[in-house]
C-alpha positions in Angstrom: -304.7 -30.2 87.6 -305.8 -28.3 90.7 -304.9 -31.4 92.7 -301.4 -31.5 91.2 -300.9 -27.8 92.1 -302.0 -28.3 95.7 -299.9 -31.5 96.0 -296.8 -29.6 94.8 -297.5 -26.8 97.3 -297.5 -29.4 100.1 -294.3 -31.1 98.8 -292.5 -27.7 98.7 -292.8 -27.6 102.5 -290.7 -30.7 102.8 -287.9 -29.6 100.4 -284.9 -27.6 101.4 -285.2 -24.6 99.0 -284.9 -20.9 99.8 -287.9 -19.5 101.5 -288.3 -16.7 99.0 -288.4 -19.1 96.1 -290.8 -21.4 97.9 -293.1 -18.4 98.5 -292.9 -17.4 94.8 -293.6 -20.9 93.6 -296.5 -21.3 96.1 -298.0 -18.1 94.8 -297.7 -19.2 91.2 -299.2 -22.6 92.0 -302.1 -21.0 93.9 -302.7 -18.8 90.8 -302.4 -21.8 88.6 -305.0 -23.7 90.6 -307.4 -20.8 90.1 -306.7 -20.8 86.4 -307.5 -24.5 86.1 -310.6 -24.1 88.3 -311.9 -21.3 86.1 -311.1 -23.3 82.9 -313.2 -26.2 84.4 -316.0 -23.9 85.3 -316.2 -22.3 81.9 -315.9 -25.7 80.2 -318.9 -26.8 82.3 -320.8 -23.7 81.3 -320.0 -24.5 77.6 -321.6 -27.9 78.0 -324.7 -26.4 79.6 -325.1 -23.4 77.2 -326.7 -23.9 73.8 -326.2 -20.3 72.6 -322.6 -19.7 73.6 -321.2 -23.2 73.6 -318.5 -22.9 71.0 -317.3 -19.5 72.3 -317.1 -20.7 75.9 -315.3 -23.8 74.8 -312.6 -21.8 73.1 -312.2 -19.5 76.1 -311.9 -22.6 78.4 -309.3 -24.0 76.0 -307.2 -20.8 76.1 -307.4 -20.6 79.9 -306.4 -24.2 80.2 -303.4 -23.7 78.0 -302.5 -20.6 80.1 -302.6 -22.9 83.2 -300.3 -25.4 81.5 -297.9 -22.6 80.5 -297.7 -21.4 84.1 -297.1 -25.0 85.2 -294.2 -25.2 82.8 -292.6 -22.0 84.2 -293.0 -23.5 87.7 -291.3 -26.7 86.5 -288.4 -24.8 85.1 -288.1 -22.8 88.4 -288.0 -26.0 90.4 -285.6 -27.7 88.1 -283.2 -24.7 88.2 -283.4 -24.7 92.0 -282.7 -28.4 92.3 -279.7 -27.9 90.0 -278.4 -25.2 92.2 -278.9 -27.4 95.3 -277.0 -30.3 93.6 -274.1 -28.0 92.7 -274.0 -26.5 96.2 -273.8 -29.9 98.0 
C-alpha cells in the first residue's frame, strides 16, 4: 500500500491538475504512506509479541482501515478533479 501511495504521488506530477490540489493530495498520500507503514510495523510486533499479540493486532487492523479510508478520500478527490477537467475541456 505504501508503494501505491508513492506511485500515485509520482503520477500526479504528470497530470494537469491544479497545483494546490496536487499539493493537498501529495500531503494526504504521504500521510497515508506513514499510516500503512505504522500498521505494518505494529502488525509485525503483534507477530513477535506473545503477551500483547491480540491487542497489537487489533490496533494494526484499525490503523490499516484508517489508511484505506484516507485512500478512498484521495480517490474521491482525484475523481472529482478529473470530472472538472473533462467538463472544462
